[in-house]
N, C-alpha and C positions, 0 to 999 in steps of 0.2 A: 270345475268347470265353468264356464262364466255365466255371469249372472246377465239375465235378461230382461229387462223392465219396460212393460208395455205401458205406453203413455197415452189415455183415453182422453183425445184433445174435445172439449165441449164447451167451454166457456169462450176460449180464445183459438183463431186457428193456428196453422203451422209456423205461419212467418213473424207471430209474437211470441211462440211459447219456444220456438228451435235456439233463437237467436240467446234467451235466457237461461237454457240449458247449455246450451255452448258456453255460454260467460262459467257456469260452474264448475264446466269440465277444463278449461281453460285454467281457471283457478287452482286447478288440482296440480299444476304444473305438467300435466299429461297433454298425451297428442289427441285427436280426434279424426275420424274420417267420416263424413256426411255421405250415404248414398240415395243417390236422387234417383227419380223414374225414367227422367229424360235428360237431353242434354240442354233444352229452354228451361226445366226447372234449376239444372245445375247453377247456369247463368242470372235467374231470378233470384237464387240462394246467395251465391256471391255479392250481386248488387246490394240485396239485403242486408247483409253483414256489413255494409260500407256505412249505410245510412239509417239504420233503425233506432238509434241511440247518440245524440250527438256526443254525449258524454262518456262513450262507451267506443272500445277498440277491441276488434277480436282480429287479428291474424290468420289470413286465410288464404287460400288460393285455389286453383282448379286447374283441369286438363290445358285449358286457354292460356292460363299464366305460366304453367310449366314451374319446375325445379320444386317437385312434390316434397323431397326428403327434406326440404326448407321450411316446409309449412307447418307450421301447428294444427290446424284445422284444414283439411282439404276433403273437396265436394266434388264427386265426380259419380258417375253410373257405374264404373268398373268395379268390379266386388276383385279389391286388393286393399293392400295397405302399406303403398309406398312411403308414408312418412312413419312408421314404426309406431301407430297410435295406439292407446290402449282402449281406448273408447269410440264403438261403432254405431252411428245414428241413423238406422232406417226409417226413409220418408216415403210418401208414395207408394207403399205398400211394397215397397222393394224386398227382395230377399236375399241373403247371403248365405254361401256354402262355407263361409269362412268364419262364422260365428266363435267359435272354438278359438280363434285366434288372438279374442280381445279379452280383456279384462271384465267388462260390462261392455253390453249391446242395449240403445233406447230406442225400441220401436212405438215410433209417434204415428197414429193414425186418428182419423176424422170419425169421431162418434156420432156425429149429425148425419152419417154418412150410411145407410143398413148396409152397402156392399161392403165398404170398406172395415165395418165393424166385423161384419161376418170373416171377411179374410182374414183380419187380425187374430179372431178364434182360431181360424186355423193354423195359423203361426204359430199362436199360444200350444198348439195340441203339438204340433212338429218338433217345436224346442225342448219341449217338456219330453216326450218319449225321447228324444238324443241325450236326457240327462242333465241339460242346463238348469241353472236354479230360475224359477219363473217370479216376476211379481209384477203386481198389480198398481197402476197409479192412476188417479181420477183427479182431473181439476175440482177445486171448489169455487164456488161462486165468487169468493175473492180473485181467484186467478192462480190461486198457489194450487201445490198439489198434496192429496192424502193417499197414504198407501191403504189399499182395501184389501181383507184377508189376510 
C-alpha cells in the first residue's frame, strides 16, 4: 500500500513548503506529480518553481509545456501519472483515485483554514479505510517538519 503523509501547513504557506518538499523528492532521483485544484494554480506553481530560490533548480512542466514523459516534476489538474512518478503531491484539497499507483503521496493542507483542515480529516479517513499507511506531519516553529503520533 501507499504511504500517505498529511502535511499540516501552519507556519508557512504552500508556496514556501511545496518547493522544499519537491527538492527532497527530486533528490531521491524519483519523479513527482503535483495535482493542483485549478489550471490557474498549475501555472502559478510552475512559475513559482522557476523563481522561489535563485540557487535552486527543479526541472518541471505542465500541460501548457507538454512532453509530460520527459518532466521529472509534472504539475497538473488531471488525475494521471504521465511521467511515471513515484510521488504524488496533492494541493488545494485535490483528491486522487490513483493513490495506490504511487509509492508515496503527500497531502498538503492549510492548517489555518478550518474548512481545509476538516476536509483533510475526511481524506485521512478515506485513505486509512482504503488500507494505506497514513502519517501526519506538522510544521515546527522553525519551518521544519515533525512527525506526530
